[in-house]
ROLOTI-521180 format. One record per residue (C-alpha): x, y, z; residue number from 1; residue in one letter. Coordinates in steps of 0.5 Angstrom, whole numbers, plus 500, padded with zeros to 3 digits. Each point is the difference from the previous one (the first is absolute). Layout:
# residues N
<<X, Y, Z>, NUM, A>
...
***
This chain:
# residues 582
<<658, 560, 530>, 1, M>
<<502, 497, 493>, 2, V>
<<507, 498, 503>, 3, T>
<<497, 497, 506>, 4, Y>
<<494, 496, 496>, 5, T>
<<506, 497, 495>, 6, A>
<<504, 498, 506>, 7, H>
<<494, 497, 503>, 8, A>
<<498, 496, 494>, 9, K>
<<507, 497, 499>, 10, Q>
<<501, 498, 508>, 11, G>
<<493, 497, 499>, 12, I>
<<501, 496, 494>, 13, L>
<<507, 497, 503>, 14, R>
<<497, 498, 506>, 15, L>
<<495, 496, 496>, 16, L>
<<505, 497, 496>, 17, L>
<<504, 498, 506>, 18, A>
<<493, 497, 503>, 19, L>
<<499, 496, 494>, 20, S>
<<507, 497, 500>, 21, A>
<<499, 498, 508>, 22, I>
<<493, 497, 498>, 23, G>
<<504, 496, 494>, 24, G>
<<505, 498, 505>, 25, L>
<<494, 498, 505>, 26, L>
<<496, 496, 495>, 27, I>
<<506, 496, 498>, 28, A>
<<502, 498, 507>, 29, T>
<<493, 498, 500>, 30, A>
<<499, 496, 494>, 31, S>
<<507, 497, 501>, 32, Q>
<<500, 492, 501>, 33, A>
<<505, 495, 501>, 34, A>
<<500, 493, 495>, 35, S>
<<495, 496, 503>, 36, R>
<<499, 492, 499>, 37, P>
<<493, 499, 497>, 38, L>
<<494, 497, 504>, 39, L>
<<494, 496, 497>, 40, H>
<<494, 502, 503>, 41, G>
<<493, 498, 500>, 42, S>
<<494, 501, 505>, 43, W>
<<493, 499, 502>, 44, K>
<<494, 503, 504>, 45, A>
<<500, 496, 507>, 46, V>
<<494, 496, 500>, 47, Q>
<<497, 496, 507>, 48, P>
<<504, 494, 501>, 49, G>
<<506, 502, 497>, 50, D>
<<507, 497, 503>, 51, T>
<<507, 502, 499>, 52, P>
<<501, 493, 497>, 53, A>
<<494, 500, 496>, 54, S>
<<502, 507, 497>, 55, V>
<<507, 498, 498>, 56, L>
<<497, 493, 497>, 57, Q>
<<496, 504, 496>, 58, A>
<<506, 505, 498>, 59, A>
<<504, 494, 498>, 60, A>
<<494, 497, 495>, 61, E>
<<500, 507, 497>, 62, G>
<<493, 501, 502>, 63, R>
<<501, 508, 503>, 64, L>
<<500, 506, 496>, 65, Q>
<<507, 502, 497>, 66, V>
<<503, 507, 501>, 67, F>
<<507, 503, 499>, 68, R>
<<503, 502, 506>, 69, T>
<<505, 505, 497>, 70, D>
<<493, 504, 498>, 71, R>
<<495, 504, 505>, 72, L>
<<494, 495, 501>, 73, H>
<<494, 502, 505>, 74, T>
<<498, 494, 504>, 75, F>
<<493, 501, 504>, 76, S>
<<500, 500, 508>, 77, H>
<<493, 501, 500>, 78, R>
<<496, 494, 502>, 79, D>
<<504, 494, 503>, 80, L>
<<507, 503, 496>, 81, G>
<<504, 497, 495>, 82, T>
<<505, 494, 499>, 83, W>
<<507, 502, 497>, 84, V>
<<505, 494, 498>, 85, V>
<<507, 502, 498>, 86, L>
<<505, 496, 497>, 87, Q>
<<507, 502, 498>, 88, S>
<<502, 498, 493>, 89, T>
<<507, 499, 502>, 90, D>
<<501, 492, 502>, 91, A>
<<507, 502, 503>, 92, N>
<<498, 506, 504>, 93, L>
<<503, 499, 507>, 94, S>
<<502, 504, 506>, 95, G>
<<495, 504, 504>, 96, P>
<<496, 505, 496>, 97, M>
<<495, 506, 501>, 98, V>
<<493, 500, 497>, 99, L>
<<498, 508, 499>, 100, S>
<<493, 502, 499>, 101, I>
<<500, 507, 498>, 102, P>
<<494, 505, 500>, 103, S>
<<497, 495, 505>, 104, A>
<<493, 501, 502>, 105, P>
<<497, 502, 507>, 106, F>
<<498, 493, 501>, 107, G>
<<504, 494, 503>, 108, G>
<<504, 495, 496>, 109, I>
<<502, 493, 503>, 110, T>
<<505, 495, 498>, 111, R>
<<498, 493, 501>, 112, Y>
<<503, 493, 499>, 113, D>
<<496, 494, 499>, 114, R>
<<499, 499, 507>, 115, S>
<<497, 507, 502>, 116, G>
<<502, 508, 500>, 117, P>
<<508, 501, 501>, 118, V>
<<500, 508, 501>, 119, T>
<<495, 506, 499>, 120, S>
<<502, 507, 498>, 121, S>
<<496, 506, 498>, 122, S>
<<502, 508, 498>, 123, V>
<<498, 502, 507>, 124, N>
<<502, 494, 504>, 125, D>
<<504, 503, 506>, 126, P>
<<505, 494, 500>, 127, D>
<<501, 497, 494>, 128, P>
<<505, 494, 499>, 129, Q>
<<504, 503, 495>, 130, L>
<<500, 508, 499>, 131, H>
<<498, 502, 493>, 132, G>
<<500, 508, 500>, 133, Y>
<<494, 501, 494>, 134, G>
<<499, 493, 499>, 135, R>
<<499, 493, 504>, 136, L>
<<505, 495, 500>, 137, A>
<<501, 493, 502>, 138, F>
<<506, 496, 502>, 139, A>
<<501, 494, 495>, 140, I>
<<504, 494, 503>, 141, P>
<<505, 497, 495>, 142, G>
<<497, 493, 501>, 143, D>
<<493, 503, 498>, 144, A>
<<502, 502, 493>, 145, L>
<<502, 496, 494>, 146, G>
<<494, 496, 498>, 147, M>
<<496, 502, 506>, 148, A>
<<494, 505, 499>, 149, P>
<<499, 506, 505>, 150, V>
<<492, 500, 502>, 151, L>
<<497, 507, 502>, 152, L>
<<494, 502, 502>, 153, K>
<<497, 507, 499>, 154, F>
<<496, 501, 506>, 155, E>
<<493, 503, 500>, 156, P>
<<500, 507, 501>, 157, A>
<<495, 506, 499>, 158, N>
<<505, 504, 497>, 159, S>
<<500, 501, 492>, 160, M>
<<504, 495, 496>, 161, D>
<<507, 503, 498>, 162, A>
<<504, 497, 494>, 163, P>
<<506, 496, 503>, 164, V>
<<507, 496, 497>, 165, M>
<<505, 496, 503>, 166, F>
<<507, 500, 500>, 167, H>
<<505, 495, 502>, 168, L>
<<506, 503, 502>, 169, L>
<<507, 498, 503>, 170, K>
<<500, 503, 507>, 171, P>
<<505, 505, 498>, 172, F>
<<496, 502, 494>, 173, Q>
<<494, 501, 505>, 174, F>
<<504, 504, 505>, 175, E>
<<503, 504, 494>, 176, S>
<<493, 502, 497>, 177, N>
<<497, 501, 507>, 178, N>
<<505, 505, 502>, 179, A>
<<499, 504, 493>, 180, Q>
<<493, 500, 501>, 181, W>
<<500, 502, 507>, 182, L>
<<505, 506, 498>, 183, A>
<<496, 502, 495>, 184, M>
<<493, 500, 504>, 185, A>
<<504, 503, 506>, 186, S>
<<502, 506, 495>, 187, A>
<<493, 501, 497>, 188, S>
<<497, 500, 506>, 189, L>
<<505, 505, 504>, 190, A>
<<499, 504, 493>, 191, V>
<<493, 501, 501>, 192, M>
<<500, 501, 507>, 193, L>
<<505, 506, 500>, 194, A>
<<496, 503, 494>, 195, M>
<<494, 499, 505>, 196, A>
<<504, 504, 506>, 197, L>
<<502, 505, 496>, 198, M>
<<493, 502, 497>, 199, A>
<<498, 500, 507>, 200, L>
<<505, 505, 502>, 201, C>
<<498, 504, 494>, 202, F>
<<493, 500, 501>, 203, A>
<<501, 503, 507>, 204, G>
<<505, 505, 498>, 205, M>
<<496, 502, 494>, 206, L>
<<493, 499, 503>, 207, G>
<<498, 496, 493>, 208, D>
<<496, 494, 501>, 209, S>
<<502, 498, 493>, 210, T>
<<507, 497, 503>, 211, F>
<<496, 497, 506>, 212, G>
<<496, 496, 495>, 213, W>
<<506, 498, 496>, 214, Y>
<<503, 497, 507>, 215, A>
<<494, 496, 502>, 216, V>
<<500, 497, 492>, 217, Y>
<<507, 498, 501>, 218, V>
<<500, 498, 507>, 219, T>
<<493, 495, 499>, 220, S>
<<503, 498, 493>, 221, Y>
<<507, 498, 503>, 222, A>
<<496, 496, 506>, 223, G>
<<496, 497, 495>, 224, L>
<<506, 497, 496>, 225, Q>
<<503, 498, 507>, 226, S>
<<494, 496, 501>, 227, I>
<<499, 497, 493>, 228, Q>
<<508, 498, 500>, 229, T>
<<500, 497, 507>, 230, G>
<<505, 505, 502>, 231, Y>
<<496, 503, 506>, 232, I>
<<501, 493, 503>, 233, F>
<<507, 498, 497>, 234, H>
<<504, 503, 502>, 235, P>
<<496, 505, 504>, 236, L>
<<497, 495, 504>, 237, H>
<<493, 504, 501>, 238, M>
<<497, 493, 502>, 239, V>
<<494, 504, 503>, 240, V>
<<497, 502, 493>, 241, L>
<<500, 493, 497>, 242, S>
<<493, 499, 503>, 243, A>
<<497, 507, 496>, 244, V>
<<505, 499, 494>, 245, A>
<<495, 500, 495>, 246, L>
<<495, 505, 502>, 247, P>
<<506, 505, 502>, 248, L>
<<502, 498, 493>, 249, A>
<<494, 502, 497>, 250, T>
<<499, 506, 504>, 251, T>
<<507, 503, 499>, 252, L>
<<499, 499, 492>, 253, S>
<<493, 504, 501>, 254, A>
<<504, 505, 504>, 255, I>
<<506, 501, 495>, 256, S>
<<495, 501, 494>, 257, V>
<<495, 505, 504>, 258, I>
<<506, 504, 502>, 259, A>
<<504, 499, 493>, 260, A>
<<493, 503, 497>, 261, V>
<<500, 506, 505>, 262, M>
<<507, 501, 499>, 263, F>
<<499, 501, 493>, 264, M>
<<494, 504, 500>, 265, I>
<<504, 505, 503>, 266, R>
<<507, 499, 497>, 267, F>
<<497, 500, 493>, 268, C>
<<495, 506, 502>, 269, N>
<<494, 496, 497>, 270, L>
<<495, 505, 503>, 271, R>
<<503, 505, 495>, 272, R>
<<502, 495, 494>, 273, H>
<<495, 494, 500>, 274, A>
<<495, 501, 505>, 275, S>
<<495, 495, 498>, 276, W>
<<505, 495, 500>, 277, L>
<<502, 502, 507>, 278, R>
<<492, 499, 502>, 279, A>
<<501, 493, 497>, 280, L>
<<506, 498, 504>, 281, L>
<<497, 503, 506>, 282, L>
<<494, 495, 499>, 283, V>
<<504, 494, 498>, 284, L>
<<505, 501, 507>, 285, A>
<<493, 500, 504>, 286, G>
<<498, 494, 497>, 287, M>
<<507, 497, 502>, 288, L>
<<500, 502, 507>, 289, A>
<<493, 497, 500>, 290, M>
<<503, 493, 498>, 291, L>
<<506, 501, 505>, 292, A>
<<495, 501, 505>, 293, L>
<<496, 493, 498>, 294, L>
<<506, 496, 500>, 295, Q>
<<502, 503, 507>, 296, V>
<<494, 498, 503>, 297, T>
<<502, 493, 499>, 298, G>
<<493, 498, 498>, 299, I>
<<500, 493, 496>, 300, A>
<<494, 502, 495>, 301, S>
<<504, 506, 497>, 302, V>
<<506, 497, 499>, 303, R>
<<498, 498, 493>, 304, P>
<<498, 506, 498>, 305, L>
<<506, 504, 503>, 306, V>
<<504, 495, 496>, 307, H>
<<496, 501, 494>, 308, T>
<<500, 507, 499>, 309, L>
<<506, 503, 504>, 310, F>
<<506, 498, 495>, 311, N>
<<495, 503, 494>, 312, P>
<<499, 506, 504>, 313, L>
<<507, 501, 501>, 314, L>
<<502, 499, 492>, 315, A>
<<494, 505, 499>, 316, L>
<<502, 505, 505>, 317, V>
<<508, 500, 497>, 318, S>
<<497, 501, 493>, 319, G>
<<496, 506, 501>, 320, V>
<<506, 503, 504>, 321, M>
<<505, 499, 494>, 322, V>
<<494, 503, 496>, 323, L>
<<499, 506, 505>, 324, A>
<<508, 501, 500>, 325, S>
<<501, 500, 492>, 326, S>
<<494, 505, 500>, 327, V>
<<503, 504, 505>, 328, A>
<<507, 500, 497>, 329, F>
<<497, 502, 493>, 330, I>
<<497, 506, 503>, 331, R>
<<506, 502, 503>, 332, G>
<<501, 497, 507>, 333, S>
<<508, 499, 501>, 334, R>
<<499, 495, 506>, 335, S>
<<496, 496, 495>, 336, A>
<<506, 498, 497>, 337, L>
<<503, 497, 506>, 338, F>
<<494, 496, 502>, 339, F>
<<500, 497, 493>, 340, L>
<<507, 498, 500>, 341, F>
<<500, 497, 507>, 342, G>
<<493, 497, 500>, 343, W>
<<499, 497, 493>, 344, L>
<<506, 495, 501>, 345, P>
<<497, 497, 507>, 346, L>
<<493, 500, 496>, 347, L>
<<503, 496, 495>, 348, V>
<<503, 495, 504>, 349, L>
<<494, 500, 505>, 350, T>
<<496, 498, 493>, 351, A>
<<504, 495, 498>, 352, L>
<<500, 497, 507>, 353, T>
<<493, 500, 500>, 354, S>
<<500, 496, 493>, 355, V>
<<505, 496, 503>, 356, Q>
<<495, 498, 506>, 357, V>
<<496, 498, 494>, 358, G>
<<504, 495, 497>, 359, G>
<<504, 504, 495>, 360, A>
<<507, 502, 499>, 361, L>
<<503, 494, 504>, 362, S>
<<507, 501, 498>, 363, G>
<<500, 507, 504>, 364, M>
<<502, 497, 507>, 365, E>
<<503, 507, 501>, 366, W>
<<494, 504, 500>, 367, L>
<<499, 501, 507>, 368, N>
<<507, 501, 502>, 369, D>
<<500, 505, 495>, 370, V>
<<494, 504, 502>, 371, S>
<<503, 500, 507>, 372, L>
<<506, 504, 497>, 373, A>
<<495, 504, 495>, 374, A>
<<497, 502, 506>, 375, G>
<<507, 503, 503>, 376, A>
<<501, 504, 493>, 377, I>
<<493, 502, 500>, 378, E>
<<501, 503, 507>, 379, A>
<<506, 504, 498>, 380, L>
<<497, 503, 494>, 381, V>
<<495, 502, 503>, 382, L>
<<504, 503, 506>, 383, A>
<<504, 504, 494>, 384, V>
<<493, 502, 498>, 385, G>
<<498, 503, 507>, 386, L>
<<507, 503, 500>, 387, A>
<<499, 504, 494>, 388, D>
<<493, 502, 503>, 389, R>
<<503, 502, 506>, 390, S>
<<505, 504, 496>, 391, L>
<<494, 503, 496>, 392, T>
<<496, 502, 506>, 393, M>
<<506, 503, 503>, 394, R>
<<501, 504, 493>, 395, R>
<<493, 502, 500>, 396, D>
<<500, 502, 507>, 397, H>
<<506, 505, 499>, 398, V>
<<497, 502, 494>, 399, L>
<<493, 502, 504>, 400, A>
<<504, 503, 505>, 401, R>
<<504, 505, 495>, 402, E>
<<493, 501, 497>, 403, L>
<<497, 502, 507>, 404, A>
<<506, 505, 502>, 405, N>
<<499, 504, 494>, 406, K>
<<496, 505, 498>, 407, D>
<<496, 498, 494>, 408, P>
<<500, 506, 496>, 409, L>
<<507, 502, 501>, 410, T>
<<504, 494, 501>, 411, G>
<<504, 503, 506>, 412, V>
<<498, 498, 508>, 413, L>
<<494, 501, 502>, 414, N>
<<499, 503, 507>, 415, R>
<<499, 494, 504>, 416, R>
<<507, 497, 497>, 417, A>
<<503, 507, 500>, 418, W>
<<499, 500, 508>, 419, I>
<<502, 493, 501>, 420, E>
<<507, 501, 496>, 421, A>
<<501, 507, 503>, 422, T>
<<499, 497, 507>, 423, Q>
<<505, 494, 499>, 424, L>
<<505, 505, 497>, 425, Q>
<<499, 505, 507>, 426, L>
<<501, 494, 504>, 427, K>
<<506, 497, 497>, 428, A>
<<504, 506, 499>, 429, S>
<<501, 506, 505>, 430, R>
<<504, 504, 495>, 431, Q>
<<497, 506, 497>, 432, V>
<<494, 500, 495>, 433, H>
<<497, 505, 497>, 434, T>
<<492, 500, 498>, 435, L>
<<497, 503, 494>, 436, L>
<<493, 502, 500>, 437, F>
<<497, 502, 492>, 438, M>
<<494, 502, 498>, 439, D>
<<498, 502, 493>, 440, L>
<<498, 507, 499>, 441, D>
<<493, 502, 497>, 442, H>
<<499, 493, 499>, 443, F>
<<492, 501, 501>, 444, K>
<<501, 505, 494>, 445, T>
<<503, 495, 496>, 446, L>
<<495, 495, 501>, 447, N>
<<494, 505, 499>, 448, D>
<<502, 503, 493>, 449, E>
<<504, 494, 497>, 450, L>
<<496, 494, 503>, 451, G>
<<502, 495, 505>, 452, H>
<<503, 495, 495>, 453, N>
<<505, 506, 498>, 454, A>
<<501, 500, 508>, 455, G>
<<502, 493, 501>, 456, D>
<<505, 501, 494>, 457, R>
<<503, 505, 503>, 458, A>
<<501, 496, 507>, 459, L>
<<502, 494, 496>, 460, I>
<<505, 504, 496>, 461, A>
<<503, 504, 507>, 462, M>
<<501, 494, 504>, 463, A>
<<504, 496, 494>, 464, E>
<<504, 507, 500>, 465, A>
<<501, 500, 507>, 466, F>
<<501, 493, 501>, 467, A>
<<506, 500, 495>, 468, T>
<<503, 507, 504>, 469, E>
<<500, 496, 507>, 470, L>
<<505, 495, 502>, 471, R>
<<498, 493, 501>, 472, P>
<<501, 500, 507>, 473, Q>
<<495, 506, 501>, 474, D>
<<493, 498, 501>, 475, I>
<<495, 504, 496>, 476, F>
<<492, 499, 500>, 477, G>
<<494, 503, 498>, 478, R>
<<496, 503, 507>, 479, F>
<<494, 501, 497>, 480, G>
<<497, 504, 494>, 481, G>
<<505, 505, 498>, 482, E>
<<505, 499, 506>, 483, E>
<<506, 496, 500>, 484, F>
<<505, 499, 505>, 485, L>
<<508, 497, 499>, 486, A>
<<505, 499, 506>, 487, L>
<<507, 501, 498>, 488, L>
<<504, 495, 504>, 489, S>
<<506, 503, 503>, 490, V>
<<499, 507, 497>, 491, T>
<<501, 506, 504>, 492, D>
<<496, 507, 499>, 493, A>
<<505, 503, 495>, 494, E>
<<500, 494, 495>, 495, A>
<<493, 499, 501>, 496, A>
<<499, 507, 498>, 497, L>
<<504, 499, 493>, 498, H>
<<496, 493, 499>, 499, V>
<<493, 504, 501>, 500, A>
<<502, 506, 496>, 501, Q>
<<502, 495, 494>, 502, R>
<<493, 497, 500>, 503, L>
<<497, 506, 500>, 504, C>
<<504, 502, 494>, 505, R>
<<499, 493, 497>, 506, R>
<<492, 501, 500>, 507, L>
<<500, 507, 497>, 508, H>
<<504, 498, 494>, 509, R>
<<495, 494, 499>, 510, M>
<<495, 506, 498>, 511, E>
<<494, 496, 502>, 512, I>
<<494, 505, 498>, 513, P>
<<496, 502, 506>, 514, M>
<<495, 504, 497>, 515, N>
<<498, 502, 493>, 516, R>
<<504, 506, 501>, 517, K>
<<506, 497, 499>, 518, G>
<<503, 500, 507>, 519, D>
<<504, 494, 502>, 520, V>
<<499, 495, 506>, 521, L>
<<505, 502, 506>, 522, T>
<<501, 497, 507>, 523, I>
<<501, 503, 507>, 524, S>
<<505, 496, 505>, 525, I>
<<501, 500, 507>, 526, G>
<<505, 497, 503>, 527, L>
<<502, 498, 507>, 528, A>
<<506, 496, 503>, 529, T>
<<500, 495, 505>, 530, R>
<<501, 502, 508>, 531, R>
<<502, 495, 505>, 532, P>
<<493, 501, 504>, 533, D>
<<497, 500, 493>, 534, D>
<<494, 494, 499>, 535, T>
<<497, 499, 493>, 536, L>
<<494, 504, 501>, 537, T>
<<504, 506, 503>, 538, S>
<<505, 499, 494>, 539, L>
<<494, 501, 495>, 540, V>
<<496, 505, 504>, 541, E>
<<506, 504, 499>, 542, R>
<<502, 499, 493>, 543, A>
<<492, 501, 498>, 544, D>
<<501, 507, 504>, 545, A>
<<506, 502, 495>, 546, A>
<<496, 498, 494>, 547, M>
<<494, 504, 502>, 548, Y>
<<505, 506, 501>, 549, A>
<<503, 499, 493>, 550, A>
<<492, 500, 498>, 551, K>
<<499, 507, 504>, 552, A>
<<507, 502, 497>, 553, G>
<<498, 500, 493>, 554, G>
<<500, 493, 498>, 555, R>
<<505, 496, 495>, 556, N>
<<506, 500, 506>, 557, R>
<<503, 497, 505>, 558, V>
<<499, 502, 508>, 559, V>
<<505, 497, 505>, 560, D>
<<496, 499, 507>, 561, Q>
<<506, 502, 504>, 562, A>
<<499, 507, 496>, 563, H>
<<493, 501, 502>, 564, V>
<<501, 499, 507>, 565, E>
<<506, 505, 500>, 566, N>
<<495, 505, 496>, 567, T>
<<493, 503, 502>, 568, Q>
<<496, 494, 498>, 569, R>
<<494, 501, 495>, 570, P>
<<493, 498, 502>, 571, I>
<<501, 492, 499>, 572, L>
<<494, 495, 499>, 573, R>
<<498, 496, 506>, 574, P>
<<505, 495, 501>, 575, S>
<<499, 492, 498>, 576, R>
<<502, 494, 504>, 577, A>
<<503, 494, 497>, 578, L>
<<494, 497, 502>, 579, A>
<<496, 504, 495>, 580, D>
<<504, 498, 495>, 581, F>
<<499, 493, 501>, 582, T>
***
């Protein structure tokens, strides 16, 4: 067991290190950025009566608020929306370009020229002008650059404001970045869904709901990420979901956290290690479910309440989960370590993203992409934890079965286990087998005079001694009280007789006191060799009869049942059917 545990720990450590290396690679891919021409940016809230020409004129006169385009900035798409004016700082820039907007909001963005709108796009646009996976993209003709500004309007929407930034790229740079993001996102989502499918299989095979909650959590989180990044619309083209994208995202977010709570409660065994934190998590999960239901109803009056409470409640639940898993780990939960290793990085990234929405960390544009990759890493780490859990369950099951099969006093097979093992052996082989039926002599006297503790010690010593005398392939067990049975595999009557006599001598030499007079404990053994028409019941009955003949003949001896049949039989006690033994 020690060797198994050491090897298991080494394997788990190596796998966790490998997962960390994969995570670093995905993060490096997600955060990689090509050199980009700088843009000058300015903005203003949309006012009634605004025209594209008036906005561009105001920007030229410096009456708009300035912002850095290479840093994340949040523009409101509430009320009437926001105007954004972008102008290249390179007057000599020429040729077609692509304006890329990572982490674009669900609300649409429209590009204008002085005369009016040119083209519009959004994350859930079923037919964008230019596919930008995980971002919005606008093709900018070469003659529109240089000193000519680009005018954008963030259209009004009910979704939460999200920080965006702007990249002006050559077409080949855009295609390269696009391909890298698509590969990273596809790999991350594929890993999550594969782990969820694996967990569902284990849930069915093991009947453990922990695996089922893990599958629900990972699947809903993957769905949430695919909606937030626009992956579900491009490249999956699931346009039918565009109308319900926002409530669906809120619902999936709530489901993922609720499933994570239910998974962690079982995975870390909070009922045992942190029961009060378990109760608090269940209450918070119920509150999340209520907010998700309010969002799904579509009632306009409750949207502000949901927007106000949802993210803080998510943060609170995540914090309590970290606290609960930490307490569980300190109190001995091995699984809590896996949960902390997988959950903490994603929690930190989620917290950083929430802070970023508030206007901080504007230079960390890669947070959303890294969160997607971190979700895949978390799924892998927790899957390793589930695999460790399944191995532990299997080991505990084997141990429990062993304990259920053993006699609690002597440690040899109990009656039920001996019958099962013997029946399998007799069915598997038609060769010669001999059964020994053993009964300690005057054992009641030992218990009455020296006490039951002395009797128990005698049974333990006798069982240990006989187990060492018999071969590993022989089936030895306690049949009840002071009666023991042994099936000698592939052994005829002559060889079995020598074995039984050796057992008698072994017990006699142990000199276990039977009474206060100094008499020692002995044993009577009856043996019966299997016949072609024998069943286990008939074989036990014949060995039992031979053992009783040994008792009648003076005890401390071995009697072959065949010898009993060839001589005048003594008066035997009533025969016991095997059903009586079970």
